Residue, then its C-alpha position, 0 to 999 in steps of 0.5 A: m177078763k173080757a165083756v161086751i156091752l150092747a149099746g146100739g139100741l134106739g131106746t124108742r120106748l124111753r122117748p122123750f128121754t132118749n131123743i137127746i141122750p142115748k139110753p145107756l147114758l141116762p142118769l139114775g137120778e140127779g147127780e147120779p151115774a149113768m146106767m152104763e157107768v154102773q154096769i162098767q163098775m160092777l163088771k170091774a168089781h168082778g174082774f172084767d178089765e177089758i170091756y167092748v161097747a157095741t154102738n150104733y145110735k148116737s155112738e159119738m156121744v157114748e164114746a165121748f162120755l165114757g172115754d177110754g175107760s181109765k176113769y173106771g179102771v178098765k180098758l174101753t174099746f168101741s165098736q160101731e156097726d154101720k147097719p143094725l146087727g141085732t143082739c148077737g151080730p155085733i160081736t162078729l165085728l170083734k171076733d179077732r179080739l174075743t179069743e177067750p170066753f167072754l160076757l155079753m150083756n144088754g146095755d139097759i140092764l141094772t143087776a146085782l148079779d154075782f158075775t164072778k160066780a156066774y162066770a165060773f159056772a160058765l167056764q166049767s159048763d160043757a156048753n159053749f153058750v150059757v144063758m143067765t135067766k131070771e124068774i119073773i112073777t106076774p100077778f093074774a087079775f082073775g080067779k082061775i077055775t078048773t072044770e069037768g064037763d059042766y061043773i067047777t071042780n076047783v077055784e084058785e083066786k088070782p094066782d101068780f104066774k111064774f116065767e123063767i126069762l132071758s135076762g139079757i146076760y150071756f157067756l159065750k165061748p169063741a167056738l160060737f163064731d163058727i155058727i154066728p154069721d159075719d156082719t149079719y142081723y142075728g139075734i140071741d133067740t136065733l142063736i139058741k134055736d140054731l144051737l138046739a137044731r144042731q143038738m148042741k147044748v145051751g147052758r142055763y144059770l138061774m140068777h137070784e140077785y136083783w135084776l131090772d130091764i130098763g125098757r120103758v119109762n116106768d122101768y126107768e123110774a123104778a131103776q132110779v129107786a133101785y139104784k139108791e136101794h141096791f147100788k148107791g154107796k157100795d164100794e164098787i159103785k162110786p161117782v166118777 
């Protein structure tokens, strides 16, 4: 099975850490594996043995660190964009190789998603594009009131807001290459809108497993704690 990991971001929100080390290679603690190493090993544990890494920023460092993938038991191939192509455009550089349904994921995600179950769902879906989603609960700091005219009819003290969001993990079928423009900046959000505008189905798989987007410094700190709680010591996650 094939997967593509997007690893071309500048990591500006994680500076100063990313001034020297590209975000996907930041270690999850002293002496612990890098973010992308955990991703690769998780994918390997679920049968993904051919993984493409789409790079841009510090691409030489990413390739030198990860190598050909043999130390992880997978085949790694690197694709370097010569200009920013967004979150979807980079796969067009690989479309000659992505001839079967494949996984696409951001390189700054830490998740315990059951990729096997999600991939099986995507394969049986009648949609060419299936989005993994996650429900996020955000606390509200104020009491919410309901009114009628000049009177209050109800009060809800500091309710939580629930949002279903894009998790940064997707399953795509090759037919989508007829829609995604070659060598053009093109985002996942644009793909979704274009598919809906054409009245084409966009699949959705709500995941319940642990998930964290490592976008800011506090997220990186949380990721180091989460690695110890959810990943360290697991059979599929081993120091390399």
